[in-house]
N, C-alpha and C positions, 0 to 999 in steps of 0.2 A: 187709730190703727197704724200698725207699722207700714212703713211705705213698700210697696212691692218690690222685690229684687228685680234690677234691670239686667237684661241679657242682651247681647249682641252678636250678630252673624260673624263679626270681625274676629273675635277671640278665637273660635275654633279654627279658622284659616291661619292665624299666626302660629298657633300651636302645631298645625300640620306642616307650615313651612320650616319651622325650627326642627321638627323631627326629620324631615327630608334633608335639611341641610347637614344635621348630624350624621345622618346615614351615608350621604354623599361623601363627607369629609373622612369618615371612618373606611369607606371604600378606597378612598385614595390612599390612606395610610397603609392600608393592608396590601393593595395591588402594586404600588410603586417599588417597594423593595424587591418583590419577586420580579418585576420587570428589570429593574437594574441589574439584578444578578444574572438574568438571562442575557443581558447585553454585553456584560463583563465577561461571561463565559465564551464569547465568540472571538475575543480578542486574543491574538498570538502571545505566547508567554514571553517572548524576547523584544516586544514592541515598544516603542517609545511611549505610547499612551498607557500600557499597563504600569511602566515604572512611574509616570506622573500621577496616576491614581493612587499608587502605593503612598507617594509623597503626600497627596491630598489627604488621603485617609488618616495618615499618621497626625497631620497637622489639625485636621477637624476633630479628631478624637480627643485632642488635648485641649481644643479651644471651645468645645460645645458638651460639657457634661451634663447639661440640663436635657438636652436631647437624647443622651444615653439613659437617663432615667425614665423618660416618656416611653420610648420604643422598647427598652430592655434588650435592644441588640445593636451593638455599634457597627458591626461590618458583616457582609455576607460574603464567605469565601467562594471564590471563583474556581472553575474547574482546572484552570491552567496556572493557579497559584496566585493570580492577582487579586487584590483586596478592594471591594467596592464599599463605599461609605453611603449611609443613609442621607448625609447632608448633601452630597452629590446628587442623590436622587431628588431631593427638594429643589435643587438649583437647575435641573434641566426636566423637561417633560418626559414622561414615560414613552417608551418605544412600543408601538403596537404589536401584537403577536404576529400580525401578518407581515411586518417589516423587520422583526428582530433577526430573522435568520435569512433575509435577503442578502444576496452577495452585493448588491449595490451599495449597501451601508456597511462598508468596512470599519474596523475600530479606528484605523489611523484617520480616515476620512471624517468620521464622526467626531473624533477628539479635536482635529484642527478646526472643524466648522463650530463646535461648542465653545472653544476657547475664546474669551474676550481679549486677552493679550497673545495675539496670533505671533507665530515665529517671523521674525524679520530676517530677509535674506542678506547674507554677508555682502560686504562691500564689492568683492569681486564679481558677485552674481548680480547684484542689483545695478551696477554700472558697466557699461562695456569697457573692455580693456584700451587703454589709451595707446594708440600706435605712435611710434617715433615719426616725427614730421619728415616727410620725404621732400629733400631739397631738389632744385632743379639740376644739379650736378649728378645726383645719385639716381633720379627718376628713370625708370626704363620705359622705353617707348612701347607702345601697344603692339607693334608688329602688324604683319599681315597674315591672316588666318589662311592656311592652304590645306584643306582638308583636316587631317588629324595632326597638322604641324602649324608651327608659327614662325614666319620668317622676318628677321630684323636686319635690314639691309642699311647701308650708310655709304656716302660718297663725298670725299674731300677734294677740293680744287685749291690748289696753292701755287703761288709764284715764290721762287726761291733764288738765291744766289750762292754760288760756291767758289771758293778760291783754294787752289792746291799748289803746293809747293814742294818739289822734290830736288833737293840740291840747289842748282842755280836755275831750275826750270820752273816757271810760275805760269799756271793756267787760270783763267777765270771764265766763268760761265753764269748765265741767267737761264732759268729753264722753268717750264710749267710741269707740275706733277699732279696726276689724278690718282687718288688713292680710292680703291674700293673694298668694302668689306661686307660680309654677310654671315649670319647665323641662323641656321634651320634647326629648330628643336621639335621634338615630337611631344604630343600631349597625350600619352597612353597611360592607363591605369598601371600597367606592368611593363617592364623593360623601357628602355629610353635610347633614342638615336639622335645624336648630335652632329651636325655638319657645320664646320667653320671654314671661311675662305676669306682671303685678302689678296690684294694685287696692287701694283704700282706702275704707272706708265710716265715716262718723262720725254719732254720734247725740248731740246735747246732752242732758245729764241735769240740769244747773242752769245759771242765768246766761243771758247773751245773746251771741249771736256767730254768724256764718255758717258753716255746715257747708261742708266742703271735700271732696267725693267725687272720685275719680279711678279710671281703669282705662286700661290700655295693653297691647297685645299685638303682638309683632313676630316675623316668622318670616324665616329666611335659609337658602336652598337653595344649597350650594355644589356646584358641578360640576366634577369633575377631568377636563378635556379633554386631548386629545394635544397634543404639541409645547409643553410647558410652559406651557399655558394653563389658567387658572382663571376660572370665570364664577360670578357670585352673582346670585340673584334674590330680591329682598326685598319684603316687604309688611307693612304694619301698620296699627293702629287706636289712635288716642289720645282719650281722653275726659277733660276737666277742666273745672272751674269757674273762671271768670276772677277773678284776685285783685282784692280792692278797691284795692290799691296800684298796680294796672296803670295805665299812662298813659291807655289807652283805655277803662277802666271807667267805668261809669255813676255819676256822683255820688249820694250818698245812696240807692243802690238797695238794697232788702231782700234780694235775690237777684241776683248778677251773672248774666251770660250763661253757659249752658253750651256749651262748644266741643267739637266733633268734627273729628278731623283724620284723614284717610284718606291712606295714603303707599304708594307702589309704585316699584319701580325695578330697574334691571339694570345690571351692570357686568362687563367682560371685562379680564383681566389676562394679559399675555404676557411672557415672558422671551425677548430676542433676545440671547443671550449676555451682554455686559455692560451692555446696555440692557434697561429694563423699561418697558412701555407700559401705560396704563390708561385705558379709555374707561367713562364711567358716565353713566347717564340716570336722573334722580329725577323723581317726579310727586307733588304733595302737593294734597289737596282739604280746604278748611276750611269748616265751617258752623257758624253762630252762631244760638243760640235767642234768644227775647226775654229781655229783663231785666225783673224785677218791682220796682216802686217801692214805697216804705213805705206809700202810700195805697191799694195795691191794683191799680193800672193796669199796664200792661205797655208796653215800649218795644220796637219791632221793630228788630232788627239784621241783617236779611237782606241789606242793602246791603254788608255785610262778607264776604259769601260770596265765595270766590275760589278759583281753582285756578293752581297755579305749577308751571313746568317747568323744569329746569336740566339743562344738558349740561355735562360736565366731562371735561377730558383732562389726563393726566399723563405725562411721560416722565422717568425716573430713569436715572442713571448710576452703576454699581456699582463704586465704588473699591475696596470690600472688602464682604464679606458683613455688616459691621457699620456700615458707612458709604455711604449712597446719596444723593447730592445730587439734587435734582428741579426742574422747573419745572412749573407748572400754570397752566391758564386754564379760565374757565368762562364761560358765557352763559345768561341766564335769561329768562323771559317770565312776567309775571303778568296774568291775566285775571279781572276781576270779573264777577260774574253780571249785575249791573246796570251799565250804561254810566256812569250817574252816581249817586253816593250821595244821601243825605237832604239834603245841604247843596249838591248840584249840582256836585260835583267829579268829574272822570273820574280814577279812581285806578290803572287799568290803566298797565303800563309794562314797561321793560325794565331788566335789570341786567347788568354785565359786571365781570369780575375777573380777576386774574393775581397769581400769587406764585411765589417761589422759596424752597426751604428745603432741608432735608436730614433723611433718615431715619437713626436710630440704633437699633441692636440688639446691646447687650452682654450679652445673655442675661438672667439674673435681676436683674442689678445695675442696668441702664438701658436703657429701650427707649422709643421714641416717635418724634415729629417736631417740628420748629420750621420755621415759614416766615414770610416777610414779603411783603407785596404791596400791592395798590390795589384798591378796588372803587368802583364808581359806579352809581347808580340814577336813571333817567330816568322821568318821568310824562308821560302824554299830555295832561294839562291844563297849559296854559302857565302857569297861574297857581301851580302847584306847582314850586317850585325843585328842581333836581336835588341829590342828596345824594351826596358822594364823601369818601373817607377813606383813609387809609393803614391797613393792617392788619398785626397781629402775632397769629399763632396758634401755640399750642403745646399739646401733649398729651404728657406725659412720666410714665413710672412709674418711680420710683427706690427701690431697697432698699438702704440704707446699711448696714445690719447684718441678721443673720437675725432674722426675726420682726417687722421694721419696714418698712412700705411707705408711700411718699410718692407722691400722685398729684396732679400739677400741670396744670391746664387753664386756658388762656388763649384766649378767642375774641373776634373783632371782627366785627360784623355790622350790617347796615342794618336797622332796623325801621321799616316805613311806619306811617303814623298815619292815623287816621280823624276826627281833630278838625278841624273846619272851618278851612281855611286853612293847615293844617300838612302838610307832606310827610312828616315822621317824624323820627327821630334815629338816632345811632350808639350802639350798645351796645358797651362795653368790659367783659368779665367776666372776672373772675380767681377760681378756686376752687381751694383746696388742701385735700387730704384726708390725714390722716396716721393710719394704723393700726398698733397696737403691741400684741404679744403680751406682756402683763404676766406671765401665768403660762401653764402648759401649758392651762388651760381659761377663761382670763380675758383677754379682749381689749378694749382701749381705743380710741376713734375721736375724732378731733378734727378739725373741719371749720371753715374760714375762708375768707370770700370778699367780694369787693367788686364792685359793678356800677355803672359810670359811665354814665348816660344822657346823651349830649352832643347837645344840640339846635343847630340852625343859629343863627347869629348874629342873623339876621332873624326868629326865631321868638318868639312871645309866651309860650312856656313855658320856665321856667327849668330849667337842668341839675339833675339829681338824682344823689345818691350813696346807695347801698343797701349797707350793711354787715351781713354775717351771721357768726355764731359759734355753733358747737354742739359739744357733747361727749357720749360715750355709752360705757356698759359693756355687755359682753355676757358673761354667765357660762354657760359650757356645762355643764349639769347632767349631760347625758349626750348621746349622739349624736343623740337624737331631741327634746331639750327644751333650750331656752335661756331664761334670765331677762335681760331687757333693760331698760335705763334711759337716758333721753335728757333733755337740758337744752339749750335753744336761745334765741338772741336775735337780734332783727333791728331794725335803725335805718335809717330813710329820712330823709335831710336834703335840704332844698331852700333855694336862695338867696332865694327869697321864699315866703312861706307858712309854715304850721307843720309841724313834724317830726312823725313817727309811730314808735312803737315796739312791739314785740310780744315777750312773753315765753312761753315754753312749756316745760312739763316733764311727763314720763310714765313709767310703768313698766309692764312687760308680760311675758307669757309666750309664747314662740315653739314651736310644734310643727311639726316637719319630718319628712319621710319620703324 
């Protein structure tokens, strides 16, 4: 007999599992292209992921021809023009229908999550910007918060020696000097108020010589107005004692006159495209105290009290943000409190001026302006001749190398006189200041200047030249304490008469907050 045919229950189970596997596999092949097409249709046409899908579809179509034969469809066109590839559908799981239209899974977010080689951030984004190292000499003190303002005060105490020689007269003195300064700056989101003040008090400890106290305070309120318009409101006060070498000083006075100057002004600047317009009004009030003579008597100088107003207008043409040529005109009026001075002259008068120049702004390397023009001053008294002169003005800040700043200032102005029969003189002043950072905490300063007092040809007073030179060192012990030292020299030469010289040296400590 033949052996009976053996059967087992395992065989039907294997057949059933194979059938189920083929059914599931077929369902996956049929369902995933549709799901991928639905996901691709939700992506924006101009998104980065759509462009990357186009690239992958092209590359995969060229590299997988066998898959094209299996499916019979290489790509599913999306509604927005993006091309979806079946190869991509195999590389990522299908998105369920409940999530395909969900706003949480945007195309860009899904693309970044799915990519294996995710985008690296640029170096500028991955690493914080490296800030320039702040040295002790350039570090700014934190200041004292006062509401919406920050106050930065400083006090310098120094001991000085001074030698003055005028002809055959020589005076020496040693004196203590206290210098105080403060800056108050607003911390507003719009507009800004800045108040600066500085003063000096001197006390002789030995020898003879006139003490020179001084104090001044200035405020500037900047208003940021609409339509590219900026306004400034300024006010100030200046107190000083007239220098013995001043042409209007009283000869052989034990103490010269104390001068008080009050100032106020307003300016408006507006940009009209490539044109820039500025209008400014300035008022100055000067008051002179009595001078004290060596014999104890006083000389009244109230006839020098005056008020001056000046109106100025400027128009600039912007060739580029770094180069702006301009033209400027001004008119002024000076009125003395007394119609006639002690010598019987009427000093009130008018002044006129115009100039053309160029503003330069090359960032930290070079900024400032240069202008040439003409000025004239007339007086109400016919015995006082008019003064006119060509002008050359410049104010430039140049930084040839890091840590070195050169400040050049050139000013031409008409200075009225109070000497009987004299109209005044033309002042040509040139000052150069060089600041160099010798070390991280050591800064050197050199100052050189010359002033030419040019009197009219019919004047009885001769021209004068004043030369100044000074040098100083500042050692930053820490952010709040500096050690300072100065050495200066001044020489005044005259065509007729004796020359005068002055030497000064000092050392001090500066405390700042």
